[in-house]
C-alpha positions as a Markdown table, in Angstrom:
| # | Residue | x | y | z |
|---|---|---|---|---|
| 1 | Unk | 1.4 | 3.2 | -10.8 |
| 2 | Unk | -0.4 | 2.5 | -7.6 |
| 3 | Unk | 0.9 | 3.7 | -4.2 |
| 4 | Unk | 1.0 | 1.5 | -1.1 |
| 5 | Unk | 1.7 | 3.0 | 2.3 |
| 6 | Unk | 3.2 | 0.6 | 4.8 |
| 7 | Unk | 3.7 | 1.2 | 8.5 |
| 8 | Unk | 6.5 | -0.2 | 10.6 |
| 9 | Unk | 6.0 | -1.6 | 14.1 |
| 10 | Unk | 7.8 | -1.1 | 17.4 |
| 11 | Unk | 11.4 | -2.1 | 18.0 |
| 12 | Unk | 13.2 | 0.5 | 15.8 |
| 13 | Unk | 12.8 | 3.5 | 18.0 |
| 14 | Unk | 15.6 | 6.1 | 18.1 |
| 15 | Unk | 16.1 | 9.7 | 19.4 |
| 16 | Unk | 15.7 | 11.2 | 15.9 |
| 17 | Unk | 12.5 | 9.4 | 14.9 |
| 18 | Unk | 10.3 | 12.5 | 15.2 |
| 19 | Unk | 12.6 | 14.6 | 13.1 |
| 20 | Unk | 10.3 | 15.2 | 10.2 |
| 21 | Unk | 7.3 | 16.0 | 12.4 |
| 22 | Unk | 9.3 | 18.5 | 14.5 |
| 23 | Unk | 9.8 | 20.7 | 11.5 |
| 24 | Unk | 6.3 | 22.1 | 11.7 |
| 25 | Unk | 3.9 | 23.3 | 14.3 |
| 26 | Unk | 1.3 | 20.9 | 13.1 |
| 27 | Unk | 3.7 | 18.0 | 13.4 |
| 28 | Unk | 4.9 | 19.0 | 16.8 |
| 29 | Unk | 1.4 | 18.7 | 18.3 |
| 30 | Unk | 1.5 | 14.9 | 17.6 |
| 31 | Unk | 4.8 | 14.7 | 19.5 |
| 32 | Unk | 3.4 | 16.7 | 22.4 |
| 33 | Unk | 0.3 | 14.6 | 22.5 |
| 34 | Unk | 2.4 | 11.5 | 22.8 |
| 35 | Unk | 4.3 | 13.1 | 25.6 |
| 36 | Unk | 1.0 | 14.0 | 27.4 |
| 37 | Unk | -0.3 | 10.5 | 27.0 |
| 38 | Unk | 2.9 | 9.1 | 28.6 |
| 39 | Unk | 3.2 | 11.7 | 31.2 |
| 40 | Unk | 6.7 | 12.8 | 30.2 |
| 41 | Unk | 8.4 | 15.9 | 29.0 |
| 42 | Unk | 10.0 | 16.3 | 25.5 |
| 43 | Unk | 13.3 | 15.7 | 27.2 |
| 44 | Unk | 11.9 | 12.6 | 29.0 |
| 45 | Unk | 10.7 | 11.3 | 25.6 |
| 46 | Unk | 14.1 | 11.7 | 24.1 |
| 47 | Unk | 15.6 | 9.8 | 27.0 |
| 48 | Unk | 13.1 | 6.9 | 26.5 |
| 49 | Unk | 13.9 | 6.9 | 22.7 |
| 50 | Unk | 17.6 | 6.7 | 23.4 |
| 51 | Unk | 17.2 | 3.5 | 25.4 |
| 52 | Unk | 18.0 | 0.1 | 23.9 |
| 53 | Unk | 14.6 | -1.3 | 24.9 |
| 54 | Unk | 11.3 | 0.3 | 25.7 |
| 55 | Unk | 8.2 | -1.1 | 27.4 |
| 56 | Unk | 5.4 | -1.9 | 25.0 |
| 57 | Unk | 3.0 | 0.4 | 26.8 |
| 58 | Unk | 5.4 | 3.3 | 25.9 |
| 59 | Unk | 6.7 | 2.0 | 22.6 |
| 60 | Unk | 3.3 | 1.3 | 21.0 |
| 61 | Unk | 1.7 | 4.7 | 21.5 |
| 62 | Unk | 4.9 | 6.5 | 20.5 |
| 63 | Unk | 5.2 | 4.5 | 17.3 |
| 64 | Unk | 1.5 | 5.2 | 16.6 |
| 65 | Unk | 1.9 | 8.9 | 17.2 |
| 66 | Unk | 4.7 | 9.0 | 14.6 |
| 67 | Unk | 2.9 | 7.0 | 12.0 |
| 68 | Unk | -0.4 | 8.7 | 12.2 |
| 69 | Unk | 1.1 | 12.2 | 12.4 |
| 70 | Unk | 3.3 | 11.8 | 9.3 |
| 71 | Unk | 0.4 | 10.4 | 7.3 |
| 72 | Unk | -2.0 | 13.0 | 8.5 |
| 73 | Unk | 0.4 | 15.8 | 7.2 |
| 74 | Unk | 0.9 | 14.0 | 3.9 |
| 75 | Unk | -2.5 | 12.8 | 3.0 |
| 76 | Unk | -3.8 | 15.9 | 1.3 |
| 77 | Unk | -0.5 | 16.4 | -0.6 |
| 78 | Unk | 0.0 | 13.0 | -2.3 |
| 79 | Unk | -1.9 | 10.6 | -4.5 |
| 80 | Unk | -4.5 | 8.6 | -2.7 |
| 81 | Unk | -2.9 | 5.2 | -2.0 |
| 82 | Unk | -4.6 | 2.1 | -3.3 |
| 83 | Unk | -3.8 | 0.1 | -0.2 |
| 84 | Unk | -2.5 | 0.4 | 3.4 |
| 85 | Unk | -0.6 | -2.4 | 5.2 |
| 86 | Unk | 1.3 | -2.6 | 8.5 |
| 87 | Unk | 4.0 | -4.7 | 10.0 |
| 88 | Unk | 2.9 | -6.0 | 13.5 |
| 89 | Unk | 1.7 | -2.9 | 15.4 |
| 90 | Unk | 1.9 | -1.1 | 12.1 |
| 91 | Unk | -1.3 | -2.8 | 11.0 |
| 92 | Unk | -3.2 | -1.0 | 13.8 |
| 93 | Unk | -1.8 | 2.3 | 12.5 |
| 94 | Unk | -2.8 | 1.4 | 9.0 |
| 95 | Unk | -6.4 | 1.0 | 10.0 |
| 96 | Unk | -6.4 | 4.4 | 11.8 |
| 97 | Unk | -4.9 | 6.1 | 8.8 |
| 98 | Unk | -7.5 | 4.4 | 6.6 |
| 99 | Unk | -10.2 | 6.0 | 8.6 |
| 100 | Unk | -11.3 | 3.3 | 11.0 |
| 101 | Unk | -10.6 | 5.4 | 14.1 |
| 102 | Unk | -9.0 | 8.7 | 15.1 |
| 103 | Unk | -5.7 | 9.7 | 16.7 |
| 104 | Unk | -6.8 | 9.7 | 20.3 |
| 105 | Unk | -8.5 | 6.3 | 20.0 |
| 106 | Unk | -5.3 | 5.0 | 18.4 |
| 107 | Unk | -3.2 | 6.1 | 21.3 |
| 108 | Unk | -5.5 | 4.6 | 23.9 |
| 109 | Unk | -6.1 | 1.3 | 22.0 |
| 110 | Unk | -2.4 | 0.8 | 21.4 |
| 111 | Unk | -1.4 | 1.4 | 25.0 |
| 112 | Unk | -4.1 | -1.1 | 26.2 |
| 113 | Unk | -3.0 | -3.6 | 23.5 |
| 114 | Unk | 0.5 | -3.5 | 24.9 |
| 115 | Unk | -0.8 | -4.1 | 28.4 |
| 116 | Unk | -2.8 | -7.1 | 27.3 |
| 117 | Unk | 0.2 | -8.5 | 25.6 |
| 118 | Unk | 2.5 | -8.0 | 28.6 |
| 119 | Unk | -0.1 | -9.6 | 30.9 |
| 120 | Unk | -0.2 | -12.7 | 28.7 |
| 121 | Unk | 3.5 | -13.3 | 29.2 |
| 122 | Unk | 4.0 | -16.0 | 31.8 |
| 123 | Unk | 7.8 | -16.0 | 31.8 |
| 124 | Unk | 10.7 | -14.1 | 30.2 |
| 125 | Unk | 10.2 | -14.1 | 26.5 |
| 126 | Unk | 11.0 | -12.2 | 23.3 |
| 127 | Unk | 11.8 | -12.3 | 19.6 |
| 128 | Unk | 14.8 | -13.0 | 17.5 |
| 129 | Unk | 15.4 | -12.4 | 13.8 |
| 130 | Unk | 16.9 | -15.2 | 11.8 |
| 131 | Unk | 18.1 | -15.2 | 8.2 |
| 132 | Unk | 20.1 | -17.4 | 5.8 |
| 133 | Unk | 18.2 | -20.5 | 6.7 |
| 134 | Unk | 15.5 | -22.4 | 4.8 |
| 135 | Unk | 11.9 | -22.5 | 6.1 |
| 136 | Unk | 11.9 | -26.3 | 6.6 |
| 137 | Unk | 15.1 | -26.1 | 8.7 |
| 138 | Unk | 14.0 | -23.3 | 10.9 |
| 139 | Unk | 10.6 | -25.0 | 11.5 |
| 140 | Unk | 12.4 | -28.1 | 12.7 |
| 141 | Unk | 14.6 | -26.0 | 15.0 |
| 142 | Unk | 11.5 | -24.2 | 16.4 |
| 143 | Unk | 9.7 | -27.5 | 17.1 |
| 144 | Unk | 12.7 | -28.9 | 19.0 |
| 145 | Unk | 13.1 | -25.6 | 20.9 |
| 146 | Unk | 9.4 | -25.1 | 21.7 |
| 147 | Unk | 9.4 | -21.8 | 19.8 |
| 148 | Unk | 7.3 | -20.4 | 16.9 |
| 149 | Unk | 7.8 | -18.5 | 13.7 |
| 150 | Unk | 6.3 | -15.1 | 14.4 |
| 151 | Unk | 6.9 | -13.4 | 11.1 |
| 152 | Unk | 7.7 | -14.7 | 7.6 |
| 153 | Unk | 9.8 | -12.0 | 5.8 |
| 154 | Unk | 10.9 | -14.1 | 2.8 |
| 155 | Unk | 12.2 | -17.5 | 1.8 |
| 156 | Unk | 15.0 | -17.4 | 4.3 |
| 157 | Unk | 14.2 | -14.5 | 6.6 |
| 158 | Unk | 12.1 | -15.0 | 9.7 |
| 159 | Unk | 11.3 | -13.7 | 13.2 |
| 160 | Unk | 11.0 | -16.3 | 15.9 |
| 161 | Unk | 9.1 | -15.9 | 19.1 |
| 162 | Unk | 9.2 | -17.8 | 22.4 |
| 163 | Unk | 10.4 | -18.0 | 25.9 |
| 164 | Unk | 13.9 | -16.9 | 26.7 |
| 165 | Unk | 14.9 | -20.5 | 27.3 |
| 166 | Unk | 13.5 | -21.6 | 24.0 |
| 167 | Unk | 15.2 | -18.7 | 22.1 |
| 168 | Unk | 18.5 | -19.7 | 23.7 |
| 169 | Unk | 18.0 | -23.2 | 22.1 |
| 170 | Unk | 17.3 | -21.6 | 18.8 |
| 171 | Unk | 20.4 | -19.5 | 19.0 |
| 172 | Unk | 22.5 | -22.5 | 19.8 |
| 173 | Unk | 21.3 | -24.5 | 16.8 |
| 174 | Unk | 21.4 | -21.5 | 14.4 |
| 175 | Unk | 24.9 | -20.8 | 15.5 |
| 176 | Unk | 26.0 | -24.2 | 14.1 |
| 177 | Unk | 24.8 | -23.2 | 10.6 |
| 178 | Unk | 27.5 | -21.3 | 8.7 |
| 179 | Unk | 25.3 | -19.1 | 6.5 |
| 180 | Unk | 22.7 | -18.3 | 9.1 |
| 181 | Unk | 22.5 | -15.1 | 11.1 |
| 182 | Unk | 20.6 | -14.3 | 14.3 |
| 183 | Unk | 20.0 | -11.2 | 16.3 |
| 184 | Unk | 17.8 | -10.4 | 19.3 |
| 185 | Unk | 15.1 | -7.8 | 18.9 |
| 186 | Unk | 14.4 | -5.3 | 21.6 |
| 187 | Unk | 10.9 | -6.7 | 22.3 |
| 188 | Unk | 10.0 | -8.6 | 25.5 |
| 189 | Unk | 6.9 | -10.4 | 24.3 |
| 190 | Unk | 6.6 | -13.3 | 21.8 |
| 191 | Unk | 4.3 | -11.4 | 19.5 |
| 192 | Unk | 2.3 | -13.2 | 16.8 |
| 193 | Unk | 2.7 | -16.6 | 18.4 |
| 194 | Unk | 0.3 | -18.9 | 20.3 |
| 195 | Unk | 1.9 | -17.8 | 23.5 |
| 196 | Unk | -0.1 | -14.5 | 23.1 |
| 197 | Unk | -3.4 | -16.3 | 22.9 |
| 198 | Unk | -4.5 | -14.9 | 26.2 |
| 199 | Unk | -4.4 | -11.3 | 24.9 |
| 200 | Unk | -6.5 | -11.9 | 21.8 |
| 201 | Unk | -10.0 | -12.1 | 23.4 |
| 202 | Unk | -9.3 | -9.0 | 25.6 |
| 203 | Unk | -8.2 | -7.0 | 22.6 |
| 204 | Unk | -11.3 | -8.2 | 20.6 |
| 205 | Unk | -13.6 | -6.8 | 23.4 |
| 206 | Unk | -11.7 | -3.5 | 23.5 |
| 207 | Unk | -11.9 | -3.1 | 19.7 |
| 208 | Unk | -15.7 | -3.9 | 19.7 |
| 209 | Unk | -16.2 | -1.1 | 22.2 |
| 210 | Unk | -13.9 | 1.4 | 20.5 |
| 211 | Unk | -16.3 | 2.7 | 17.9 |
| 212 | Unk | -14.4 | 1.2 | 15.0 |
| 213 | Unk | -15.5 | 2.0 | 11.4 |
| 214 | Unk | -14.9 | 0.1 | 8.2 |
| 215 | Unk | -11.7 | 1.4 | 6.5 |
| 216 | Unk | -12.2 | 4.0 | 3.7 |
| 217 | Unk | -9.0 | 2.7 | 1.9 |
| 218 | Unk | -8.3 | -1.0 | 1.6 |
| 219 | Unk | -6.1 | -2.5 | 4.3 |
| 220 | Unk | -4.4 | -5.9 | 3.9 |
| 221 | Unk | -4.4 | -8.3 | 6.8 |
| 222 | Unk | -0.8 | -9.5 | 7.1 |
| 223 | Unk | -1.9 | -12.7 | 8.8 |
| 224 | Unk | -4.3 | -13.7 | 6.0 |
| 225 | Unk | -2.9 | -11.8 | 3.0 |
| 226 | Unk | -6.3 | -10.4 | 2.0 |
| 227 | Unk | -8.1 | -7.1 | 2.1 |
| 228 | Unk | -10.5 | -6.5 | 5.1 |
| 229 | Unk | -13.7 | -4.6 | 4.3 |
| 230 | Unk | -16.1 | -4.9 | 7.3 |
| 231 | Unk | -15.9 | -3.9 | 10.9 |
| 232 | Unk | -16.5 | -7.4 | 12.1 |
| 233 | Unk | -13.7 | -8.8 | 10.0 |
| 234 | Unk | -11.5 | -5.9 | 11.1 |
| 235 | Unk | -12.0 | -6.7 | 14.8 |
| 236 | Unk | -11.4 | -10.4 | 14.2 |
| 237 | Unk | -8.3 | -10.1 | 12.2 |
| 238 | Unk | -6.7 | -7.4 | 14.5 |
| 239 | Unk | -7.4 | -9.5 | 17.6 |
| 240 | Unk | -6.1 | -12.7 | 16.1 |
| 241 | Unk | -3.1 | -10.8 | 14.7 |
| 242 | Unk | -1.6 | -10.7 | 18.2 |
| 243 | Unk | -1.4 | -14.5 | 18.4 |
| 244 | Unk | -1.0 | -15.6 | 14.8 |
| 245 | Unk | 2.0 | -15.4 | 12.5 |
| 246 | Unk | 2.5 | -12.5 | 10.1 |
| 247 | Unk | 3.2 | -13.4 | 6.5 |
| 248 | Unk | 4.8 | -10.1 | 5.4 |
| 249 | Unk | 6.1 | -11.7 | 2.2 |
| 250 | Unk | 2.6 | -12.7 | 1.1 |
| 251 | Unk | 1.2 | -9.3 | 2.3 |
| 252 | Unk | 3.5 | -7.4 | 0.0 |
| 253 | Unk | 2.8 | -9.7 | -2.9 |
| 254 | Unk | -0.9 | -9.1 | -2.4 |
| 255 | Unk | -0.3 | -5.4 | -2.5 |
| 256 | Unk | 1.7 | -5.8 | -5.7 |
| 257 | Unk | -1.1 | -7.9 | -7.3 |
| 258 | Unk | -3.5 | -5.1 | -6.4 |
| 259 | Unk | -1.5 | -2.8 | -8.6 |
| 260 | Unk | 1.0 | -1.3 | -6.0 |
| 261 | Unk | 4.4 | -0.5 | -7.5 |
| 262 | Unk | 5.3 | 2.4 | -5.3 |
| 263 | Unk | 5.9 | 1.7 | -1.6 |
| 264 | Unk | 6.5 | 4.3 | 1.2 |
| 265 | Unk | 7.4 | 3.1 | 4.7 |
| 266 | Unk | 6.2 | 5.3 | 7.5 |
| 267 | Unk | 7.6 | 4.8 | 10.9 |
| 268 | Unk | 11.0 | 4.6 | 12.7 |
| 269 | Unk | 13.9 | 2.9 | 10.8 |
| 270 | Unk | 14.0 | 1.6 | 7.3 |
| 271 | Unk | 14.2 | -2.1 | 7.8 |
| 272 | Unk | 10.6 | -2.6 | 6.4 |
| 273 | Unk | 11.6 | -0.8 | 3.2 |
| 274 | Unk | 14.7 | -3.0 | 2.9 |
| 275 | Unk | 12.6 | -6.2 | 3.3 |
| 276 | Unk | 10.1 | -5.0 | 0.7 |
| 277 | Unk | 12.9 | -4.1 | -1.8 |
| 278 | Unk | 14.2 | -7.6 | -1.4 |
| 279 | Unk | 10.7 | -9.1 | -1.9 |
| 280 | Unk | 9.7 | -6.8 | -4.8 |
| 281 | Unk | 12.9 | -5.7 | -6.6 |
| 282 | Unk | 10.9 | -4.4 | -9.6 |
| 283 | Unk | 9.1 | -1.8 | -7.4 |
| 284 | Unk | 10.2 | 1.6 | -6.1 |
| 285 | Unk | 10.5 | 1.6 | -2.4 |
| 286 | Unk | 11.6 | 4.2 | 0.1 |
| 287 | Unk | 11.3 | 4.8 | 3.9 |
| 288 | Unk | 10.4 | 8.2 | 5.2 |
| 289 | Unk | 13.8 | 8.3 | 6.9 |
| 290 | Unk | 15.5 | 8.5 | 3.5 |
| 291 | Unk | 14.0 | 12.0 | 3.1 |
| 292 | Unk | 15.0 | 15.3 | 4.6 |
| 293 | Unk | 11.5 | 16.6 | 4.9 |
| 294 | Unk | 7.8 | 15.8 | 4.4 |
| 295 | Unk | 8.0 | 18.2 | 1.3 |
| 296 | Unk | 10.5 | 15.8 | -0.2 |
| 297 | Unk | 8.2 | 12.8 | 0.4 |
| 298 | Unk | 5.3 | 14.7 | -1.1 |
| 299 | Unk | 7.3 | 15.7 | -4.2 |
| 300 | Unk | 8.4 | 12.1 | -4.7 |
| 301 | Unk | 4.9 | 10.6 | -4.4 |
| 302 | Unk | 3.4 | 13.3 | -6.5 |
| 303 | Unk | 5.4 | 12.1 | -9.5 |
| 304 | Unk | 3.1 | 9.1 | -9.7 |
| 305 | Unk | -0.3 | 10.8 | -10.0 |
């Protein structure tokens, strides 16, 4: 059975997210490097992680440090995955873990990606998650509100991006639908929508100058639901990824069609694993946070050699 490694994005940070890395000296260096990059102490990092929201220029490098560090400590102890994929920022981490660039470049590129995105925002904006509503219905609501579907997580699960005013309109309409649910995500940019178009060319230029290499393990583009093989394609899809919607449902089905039946989520929280279980109930899916140690993760994955 093939193994897929999936990386979560920002927005699920919490004080204990580095727990598994802090159990070893090797893991601790990734935490310390994240602190150095941000100019904060360990205590300062804990305070940031305890906050309800976190600026993207902080959240993105922190999330990248966790994802890269965990995989770097696991890679030699587990079966080689047949594919990597990432949810939002997680796609950048996926490419780094697939060998496209190193840890230091990942920290730098992610921080600058966050700044490009924040500079593209012209008025207060954000994201909300909506479930229990059909695609056709939420598309009509978005058109009336001037908002956009940012992420497709299933037949009736979506993330909507837009200005604060537009999202208020979405909330008002969704609130009238008995089965529907909505909650605001702790992210202050309308990621993966046309409102981010201004960030895309800047990120493309940065990626082209970053020394990117072709991935050594297949990575699925979550905007196009296909594997990316070349550096040019990698730059184009990662840059457009900022301003185009993610089709996570299609991304996971692509991984399954490639032979993946074992999925491990690496990153803060376990919502990505929950989404993937719902999409692929026949597969075995866990998040790293369901384990007490990296040894436990390695033991589980090693069953499928």
